[in-house]
C-alpha positions in Angstrom: 44.0 194.0 92.5 44.5 192.5 96.1 41.6 190.5 94.8 44.0 188.7 92.5 46.1 188.3 94.9 45.1 186.6 97.1 43.7 183.7 94.4 47.2 183.6 93.9 47.8 183.6 96.8 45.8 180.3 97.7 46.6 178.7 94.6 50.1 178.9 95.5 49.5 177.1 99.2 46.7 174.9 97.3 49.9 173.3 95.0 52.7 173.3 97.8 50.3 171.3 99.8 49.7 169.1 96.9 53.1 168.3 96.2 53.7 168.7 100.5 51.0 165.5 100.0 52.3 163.4 97.2 56.0 163.7 98.9 54.7 162.3 102.5 53.5 159.4 100.4 56.0 158.8 98.1 58.4 158.4 101.2 55.7 156.6 103.0 55.8 153.5 100.4 60.1 153.9 99.7 59.9 154.2 103.3 60.5 150.1 103.7 62.4 149.7 100.4 65.2 152.1 101.9 65.1 149.0 104.6 66.3 146.7 102.1 69.2 148.8 100.6 71.8 148.2 103.5 71.3 144.4 102.6 71.6 144.9 99.2 74.6 146.4 100.1 76.5 144.1 102.5 76.1 141.1 99.8 77.5 143.4 97.2 75.3 145.2 95.6 75.7 147.9 95.5 73.7 150.1 92.7 70.1 148.0 94.0 71.0 149.9 96.9 71.4 152.9 95.7 68.2 152.4 93.5 66.4 152.0 97.2 68.4 154.2 98.6 70.3 157.8 96.4 70.7 158.8 99.5 72.8 155.5 100.8 76.8 155.3 100.7 78.2 153.4 97.9 80.8 154.6 96.3 83.9 155.4 98.5 83.1 152.3 100.6 86.0 150.2 100.8 86.4 146.0 100.1 87.2 146.1 103.6 84.2 148.1 105.1 81.8 146.2 102.1 82.8 142.7 104.2 83.5 143.3 107.1 79.1 144.8 106.6 78.7 140.8 105.0 80.5 139.5 108.0 79.1 141.6 110.8 74.8 141.7 108.9 74.8 137.9 107.0 77.6 135.6 108.2 77.5 136.3 112.3 74.2 136.5 112.8 73.7 133.2 110.6 76.3 131.1 111.9 74.9 131.8 115.5 71.2 131.0 114.1 73.0 128.1 112.2 74.9 126.8 115.4 71.9 127.5 117.9 69.7 125.5 115.2 72.1 122.1 115.1 73.1 122.1 118.8 70.5 123.0 120.9 67.8 120.9 119.3 69.4 117.8 119.4 68.2 116.8 122.9 64.7 117.1 122.8 64.6 115.4 119.2 66.9 112.5 120.6 65.2 112.4 124.0 62.0 112.3 121.8 63.5 109.7 120.4 65.0 107.3 122.8 61.9 108.2 125.1 58.7 107.0 122.5 60.3 105.0 120.2 57.7 106.7 117.7 59.8 108.6 115.1 57.5 111.1 114.1 56.3 112.1 117.9 60.3 113.1 117.3 59.5 114.5 114.1 56.8 116.4 115.9 59.0 117.7 119.1 61.6 118.3 116.5 59.9 120.9 114.4 58.1 123.0 117.5 61.7 122.7 118.8 63.5 124.0 114.6 60.4 127.0 115.2 60.4 128.1 118.4 64.2 128.2 118.6 63.3 130.3 115.5 61.3 132.6 116.4 63.1 133.3 119.5 66.6 133.3 118.4 65.3 136.0 116.1 63.4 138.9 118.5 67.0 138.0 120.2 69.4 139.1 117.6 66.4 142.2 116.7 66.0 143.4 119.0 69.4 142.7 121.4 71.3 145.4 119.4 69.6 148.5 116.8 72.9 148.7 115.2 73.3 152.1 116.0 76.9 151.8 118.1 77.8 148.9 117.3 77.7 149.5 113.6 76.0 146.2 112.7 73.8 147.3 110.4 69.9 146.6 110.3 68.5 144.9 112.8 64.8 143.7 111.9 68.2 142.1 108.9 70.1 140.4 111.4 67.2 138.8 113.2 65.4 137.5 109.9 68.5 135.6 109.1 69.4 134.6 112.8 65.5 133.2 112.6 65.7 131.6 109.1 69.2 130.4 110.1 68.2 128.8 113.9 65.2 126.6 112.3 66.9 125.4 109.4 69.7 124.4 111.8 67.0 122.7 114.2 64.9 121.6 110.7 67.3 119.4 108.8 67.9 117.0 111.0 64.1 116.5 113.0 63.1 115.4 108.9 65.0 112.0 108.6 61.8 110.9 111.5 59.9 111.3 108.7 61.4 108.0 108.5 59.2 105.4 110.0 62.4 103.0 111.0 63.7 104.6 113.7 67.1 102.9 114.3 67.6 103.7 110.0 66.0 107.6 111.3 68.5 107.9 114.2 71.6 106.3 111.7 70.2 109.4 109.2 69.9 112.2 111.9 73.1 111.3 112.8 75.0 112.2 109.1 73.0 114.8 108.9 74.7 115.9 112.3 77.5 115.3 110.9 77.0 117.8 108.4 76.2 120.4 110.1 78.8 120.6 112.1 81.4 120.2 109.5 79.5 122.8 107.7 79.5 125.4 111.1 83.3 124.2 111.8 83.8 125.4 107.7 82.1 129.1 108.1 83.6 129.4 111.3 87.3 128.4 108.3 86.4 130.4 106.0 85.2 133.4 107.3 86.5 134.8 110.9 89.7 131.9 110.6 89.7 129.5 113.3 91.8 126.5 112.3 90.1 123.1 111.6 91.0 121.6 114.1 90.4 124.2 117.0 86.5 124.7 115.2 86.1 120.8 114.7 86.5 120.1 118.7 84.8 123.1 119.3 82.1 123.0 117.8 81.3 118.8 118.3 82.1 119.2 121.9 79.2 120.9 122.3 77.4 118.5 120.4 78.8 115.7 122.2 77.4 117.4 125.5 73.9 117.9 124.3 73.5 114.6 123.0 74.4 113.1 126.4 71.6 115.0 128.3 69.4 113.3 125.2 70.9 110.6 126.4 69.8 110.8 129.6 66.7 112.1 129.9 65.3 109.9 126.7 66.6 106.8 128.7 65.6 108.1 132.2 
């Protein structure tokens, strides 16, 4: 009798161990997907978020809360990256173009600057705030958004330097930069309520300062 009870007990322990291992394996696979849930929640897809993480709170959040999360996790990091990429890379790109008169060299420098700035901004945003105390959300998501937008901001006005003729490349780059600065001003006006004139003055002013530095060092 005691032997039979021991066999039943051993069988139950084995079953519980197997169930625990299966649950741990499932949790490990689902852990990566759970990190994406806040992203889908922030962009207004609570159903997708709930399918990735059933425990995420979606049903009792007001539209204002969803909007605030979208601003904190997507718009603000993306805008910071776009501004940095669009403005900070102007100096090395145009300074190289003015100094060497070789568009392709300027293209290589611009691409390197955009890539370096994107990586730097991604890690800076992700490591500066884990989102727990500030409520700014997943740091990996914010860092990825910031890094991508930084790279794009620097790469857009780098592409015109694939044009072999320097003067044409410069004119095209000027137009792209103008479009970038207007886009930044529009985003600030749309999502943060900044007045159009104020936004344009601030953004264009910073661009002029960086372009002046490019002229100074490129003509040295």
